[in-house]
Every structure is written in C-alpha cells, then in structure tokens.
N, C-alpha and C positions, 0 to 999 in steps of 0.2 A: 466519371461517378465522383461525387462529393462526399467528403466524411461526415458521419454524424457525430452529433456532440451526445453527451450523457444525456441530456434533456429529450432527446429525440429517439432514444431506445428505450423499449421496456426491459428492465435489469430482473424484473421479480424471479426468484427462483434459478438465477443463472449464476454460472462462474464467469468472472469478469476477468480477464488476464489484462494487466495494465502495464503498459511500458513506461517504464520511468527509470532515472538515472540515480543509482544509489551508490556511485563509485564515492565513497566517503572516506576522509583521511583516517587511518588508525595508527594506535601508537602505543607499544605493548598490549596488544590485543583489545584497546579500548578504543571507541570513536571519539576522534577529538572535536569533529564540527558536525553538528547534526541539522546543518542548514537544508540540506535535500531532503532529509527525513521530514522535517518539520514542514515543508513545501507541499509534499504528497498526502499530507493528512486531510486537507479538505476535499480533495478527489476521491479518498478512500471513503470519507464520511457520507460522501454524496452517493457512492454505490451501495454503502450498507442502508441509507435512507431509503434507496428505492428497492430495496428488496435482494439487492444482488449480493453475490460474495466475492470481494477481492482476491484476486491470487497474486501474490508478488512472489518472485523468484529471486532472492537475493541472499548474501550471506553478511554475516557481522551485524546488520542492522535489526533484526528480529525482534529482540527484545526492546529496544528502544521504540519501535512502530508500534508493538503491542502495548508498551505503557502510555504512550501519547494518546493512544485510541482508548484506554481505560480497560487495558486486559484485553479481549477479543482473543480466544483461542483460535480463531482462524488464521490469525497472522502467523504464528508459528507453526501452526497444523498445515499450511498451505505452502510454506516453504520448503522446497527440496534441494 
C-alpha cells in the first residue's frame, strides 16, 4: 500500500494527526532554535487550507507555533 500525500486526501472537517519532530533545544525554559518549528509551518498551513484541523502533540513549542501561524487557538487547544 502506498502512502498518500496531503493533496490526495480529503481533509475537510477532519482532525489531522501530523507526525513531526519538534525536539528543539531549550535553555532556561526558552526555545533557542526554532528551525524545526519553522519547517512544519507550510504543512500545517496546507492542512488548514484544505479544511482540516491539525493536531500536534508537543511541549515547549506551542506558543511559537501559534505565533508563526498568526494565532490560531487550535494550536494550543490541540496540544495535550
């Protein structure tokens, strides 16, 4: 079975669990390199544009993720 891409799946109204590596360096409670966060933004935007609700499960990066995506209460609300 071949994996489907985001372009091949109907995402409207669906929660989309997206596996990403958000293991980022943290010093004194602050993220010191946002590269991995920045690189997931296009995928999250594509999911939102297709009507899906991305669900990310990570810690420490919630605020930066939401900020880079222009707010979006879904980000903080989906992270457990």
